[in-house]
N, C-alpha and C positions, 0 to 999 in steps of 0.2 A: 757439720758441713766439711766435706773433703777438701783439703788444700791441694791444689795442683802443684806438681814439682817438675823441674826440668829433668831431662835425661841425665843419667850418671856419666861421669868422665872415666875414660879407660885408665887402667892402672899404669904405673911406671913412667909417668911423664917427668921429663927432666927440666930443671930450671932453664929458662931462655929457649931451649930447643923444643920443649914439649915432647911430642911423639915424632919429631922430624927424622931422627935416625932410623927407627924401624920402617918408616915410610920411604926412606931413601934406599935402605939396604935389604929389607925383607918385606916389602909391602903386602905380598900375597899371604904370607904366613901371619903377618900382623892383622890384616883385615879379617881373615877367617877365624882368628881367635876372639873377635869382638862379640859375636852372638852370645857367648857364655856370660856376658855382662849386661845383657838386656836387648830389647827390640830396637831401641835407639841408644847409641853410645857416642858421647862427645869425645873428640880428640883435639889436641892442640898442635899446630904446626907453626912454631915460632910464636908470634903474637896473635896469629889467627886461630880461630876455633871453627871446627866443622862437626856436624853430627852425621854419623854413619847409620844408615837405615838397614836393619839386619833381617827383616822378614819379607817374604814375597808379597804379602798383602799390603804392607805399608809402602814398599817400593812401587807397587802398582798404583797406589793412590798418588804418589808423587809424580810418576811419569804420565799419568792420564790427565792431571790438572796442570797443564803447562802455563796457564795464566798466573796461578798462585806460585808455582814452583818453576821459575823461569831460568833460562841459561844466562847466568851472570856470575860474577865473582872472580877471584884471582886467576883460575885456570882459563876462563874464557877471555879475560883481559889479555892474557899472553897469546891465546890462540888467535884472537882477532888481530893482534899485531901482525901475525904471519899470514893468516888465511882470509882476513876480512870478515864480512858478514854474509858468508855463504849459508846454505841450508843447515849445516851442522853446527854453526856457531852463532847465527843471528838471534836476537831476542824475539820474544813472542810477538811484538807489534809489527815485525817485519816478516815473520815466518809464513803466515797464511798466503799472502800475495805471492811470495817466492815459490811456495809449494805448488800453487795453481799454475804458475808459468813454467815450472820445470817438469811437472808431471807428464806432459806428452812425450818427453824423451824416454820415459820408463813405462809406456803403455804396453800391455801384454803382447799386442800385435807386433811389436818391434823385436821381441826376444828371439824369434826364429832367425832373423837376420843377424842379430848380435852373436848368436850361437855359431853361425857359419864362420864369422871372424875368429871366434874362440877356437873352434875346431882346427882351423888352418894353422894358427900359431902354436897350438898345443902339439900338433903333429910335427911341425918344423923343429920345435925345441927338443922334443923327445927323440926325434930322428937324428939330431946332431950329436947325441951322446955316443961315447965309445965303450966297447967292452972293457970292463975293469977300470973305467975312469972314476977317479975320486972327485965327487961333486960337492961344492958348497951349496947345500940344498936351498937355503933361503935366498942366496944370490940367484940361483937358477930359477926359482919361482918368481922372484922379482923381475928377472929378464922376461919371463913369459907374460906376467900380468901387465908389465909396462907396455910391451908390444901390443897387447890386446887393447889396453886403455887408449893408447895413442891412435890406433886405427879407428876405434869406435868413436873417439872424441873428434878426431880431425880427418878421418878417412885418408890418412897419409902416414908416412913415417917421418920422424925427425932425425937429423944427423946424429950419429952415434955420440959425438962429443956433447951435443945438447942433451941427449938422453942421459948421459952420465952425469952432467951437471945437475939436471933435475933430480935424479936419483940421490946424489950426494946432498943436495940442498934439503930435500925432504927428510932425509935421515938426520941431518943436523938440527932441523927445526923440531922434529918430533922428540928427539932426545933432550934438547934444551928446554922445551916448553915444560916438561915434567920437572926438571931440576929448578927452573926459575919459579915454578909454582910452590915447590916444597921448601926451598931455602928461605929463611927469614929475611925480610928487607934489610935488617941491620948487617947481614953478611953479604949483601948484594955486591959490595965493592970487591969481594973476592972472586966474583964471576965476570970480571972485566973482559977477560979473553973470550969466555963463552958468549957474553953479550955481543961483542964485536962480531964473532962468528955467526951468531944468530941473525944479526942485522944484515950482514953481507948476504947470507943465504936467502933471507926474506926478500931483499931488494932485487937480487938476481932472479929469483923465481918469478916474481911479479913482472919483471921486465921481459923475460922470455915469454910468459903467457900473453902479455899485451901485444908483443910482436906477432905471435901466431894469430891472435884474434884480428889484428889489423890486416894481415895478409888475407885472411878469410873474407873480411869485409871488402877489400880491394878486388879480390877475385870475383865476388858477387854471385857465384854459382851456388845452387843448393846441392850440396854433396851428399845429402841424406845421412849426415853424421850428427852426432850429439851437439856439436858446436853450431851447426847450421840451424838446428831446432832452437837453440838458445837465442840466436841472432834474429830469428823471424817470428818467434811466438809473441802473441799479444794477449793481454788480459781483456776479456770481453766486457768487463764492467768499466774499464778505464780506457780501452783502446791504446794502451801503452805497453811497451815491452821492457826488457831489462836494460838498464844503463850499461855502458862499457865497464864501469867499475864493478857492477853487480855480476856481469858475465865473467870478469876476471876472478872474482871471489868464488863463483860457482865452479868454474873450470878447475881451480886449485883444489876446492873441496872434493870434487869428483876424482881427481887424481889420488888424493889421500885414500879415499874409500875404494877407488877402482883398482889400485895395485898394491898398496902397502898392506891393507887389511886382508885382502884375498890371498896374497902371497903368504901371509902369516898362517892362515888356515891351511893352505896346501902343505906348507913345511911341517906343521904339527901333525897333519894327517899322515904324511909319509913316515914321520918318526914313530907315531903310535902304531902304525901297521907293522913296522919293523920290530917293534917291541912285543907284538902280539901275533906270532906266526899262525896261530889257529884262526884268527880273524882274517889275516892276509890270505890264507889258503882258501877260505870260503869266498873271499872277494875275487880271487883269481878264477875260481869256478864260475862265478857270475859273469865276469867280463869275457871269459872265454866263450860262454854260451851266447852272450848278447852281441859281442863285437867280433869275435874270431880273429883278433889281432889288429884290426883296423882302429882308426881314431873314432872316439865317441862323437855322436852328433845329437842335435836337438831331439829328433824322433826317438832316440834310445832312452831318454830320461825316464819314462814311465817303467821301463824294464829294469833299471838300475836301482833296485830297491835297497839292497845292502849298501851299495855305494852311497846312496843318499843318507842312510842312517850313519855311516862312517863320518860324513861331513857334519851331521847334526851332533853326534857325540863329540867330535873334535871341537865344535863351537861351544859345547858345554864345558869341556875340560879346560880349553884355552881360548876363551872369548877374546878376539883381538883387542877390542876396547874394553878393558877390564874394570874401568871406573868411570862413572857418570856423575857429573856435578850439577847441582841446581841451587838457586838462591831464592828464598821466599820474598815475595813482593809485598806481603801484608802480614799482619799478625794472624796466626792460624793455630790449629792443633793437629797433632799427629800421634797416633797410638796413645792417646790420653795425656800427652805432654804438651805444654804450650810451646809454640815455635814462633819467636818474635820475627818481625820483618827484618830482612837482611841476613838471616841465618843461612849458612852454607850447608847443604845436605850432600852427602856422598852415597850414591847407590852403586854397588859393585856387582856386575854380572858374575864375576869370578866368585865372590862370596856366596851369592845365591846358588850358583851351580855346584857348590861343594857343601851345601848344608846336609848333614848326615840324616836328618829326619825327613828330608825331601827326596834325596838321592841315596838310596841304600848302596853301600860300597862305592861311595862317591869318588874315591881315588882310583877306581878300576875303570878301564876303558871297555865299555860294554854297549856296542851299537844296538844290541837287541832290546835294550830298555825302551827304545823308541818304536817298537812294533805295536801297531794298534791293538788295544786290548791287553797289553802287557800289565800284569798286576802291579808293577812298580813304576808304571808310566807317570812322570811328574805332571803337576798341574801347569796350565798354560802360563800363569803369572810367574812361575818359578824359572822360566827359560827366556832370557832377554838378551841374546847376543847382539841384537840390533836395536836395543831399547824397546819402547812401546809407546802407544798413543800417537798423537799427531806428530810427535818428533821422532817416530820410528824411522830408521834409515830408509831413504827412498830407494836405495839400490840393493835391498836385501835379496830380492829374487835374482837380480843380476849376479850377485856374488855367489849364491848357492848354485845357480846353473853353471857358472864358470868353474867353480871348485869341483862339482860333480863330474863334469866332462873331463877335467884335467886328471883327477884321481883315477877315473875309469881307464882313460887312455894310457896313463903311466903304468897302471897295474897290468894292462893287457900286454905291454911290451917289455917291461923291466921289473927286475927284483932289486930293491935297494937295501943295502946292509950297512949298519953302523960300523964305523972303524973301532978297533979295540981301544978301550980306555978313554973314549970320548965322553966328556961331561957336558951334557946339554942343559942349559939353564935358560929360563925365561928372562927376557930383557927387563931392565928397569927403564921403561920408556912409556909414552902414551899408548903405543901399540905393543902387544905382548908377543913379540916374535922370539923364536928360539935362537940362542947364541951358541956358536960352536958346533952346529949341525953339519957334519961332513959325512958323506956316505959313499959306498962303492956301488957302481951300477953294473949289473950282470943281465944280459938279455934273457928273457924268459925262454926256457928250454935248455939253458946252460945248467950244469950241476951247481948246486948251492955251494958257496964257500963258507963252510960252517965255522971258520975261524973268525968271521966278521960278525961280532956281536958287540953290544955296548950296554952301559948301565942306564937306568932310568934317570930323569933329571934330578940334580941335586940342589940343595939350597932352599929355594922358595917353595918347591912342591915336588911331589913324587907321583909317579904313575904306577 
């Protein structure tokens, strides 16, 4: 009779710290090294233990069974402190009702209207740039996606000081969540400054959000924006809507997904195109033929085939949310190993998207791998930038539409070049944004400045 055994533990665990140090300083390199040690590999983060799921098939089992593999554990405890129980963080028993209530805001019929807002702001931001201006690309993409998110959410603009406060608070929270999750509780006393900063940011963010919601309720008008939908929607089985606290949680959740993640995709796409001039040249040919120098709109999307593949390949190489955590609610099995109730599982989109046996030349930026019928086209379960199953991101189409329109418009009007000796590195945060990405903008039609080149990312990954 075969005796079942637990998954093996990753090598080089340190006393007390376990694998905390590589998860803090080189998490992408560390995670992508784990498949060599098995389909399931246990890691220790201080006194906590987690099991990393290393194959597409097993990850799919986890993500599709959200009752057994629920959103719980240290990461979600920290996330709920900041964001509450929105769609991205709530447990299984709250999710189905919330999804039903929120779904109308993301009905396909609304995307044409959303795209009009996107096109307007994309045109305004890209028209504001100057010849030979040096741009902090992530900051510019954040400016763009924040403006879009605010208008679609509130059909209005927020004062610049409020927008800056929201921007700063989100960055603080996202950076601190990851650190608070990784650092062992015994060392929590050393995070006293960070904890205070986290609490201030969380409280201020929720206060601002509540004030905006109160103003909308007082106004009483249906502005045909996302917040109006949340305020008026009713569950037909209960004839009840979302509470004020639930609306605050959803608004904050949509902000995270609506600007931070999309800005990350845009920044990486711009970077990858600059590093691969042959792809950039083909993209320019496509947008010149489709757009003729104008801003991209919703009706252009079917014609922007290469642009769409550039976004897909960017999502593969640098998925904004690079690690998904789940906790088992009951004793179960996975990959032939027993998984006790309470086990923390880590499913990493970044890990799956860089498996050499699934993605040939996985470190190469190759949008053509997504052409229908391509011999190396990966299986569906191996591509999970927005997760999968019932907990798949509700805004996945929104994000892809926005990113496609933005990259097409930018490519039609500008050529962006990396500054010499710039070292671009993925962040160590919940969202995998590029650090140090500064580029020089030259209008299309101007001669190339061939002196403006830069290296591939160093440290955690290479392209």
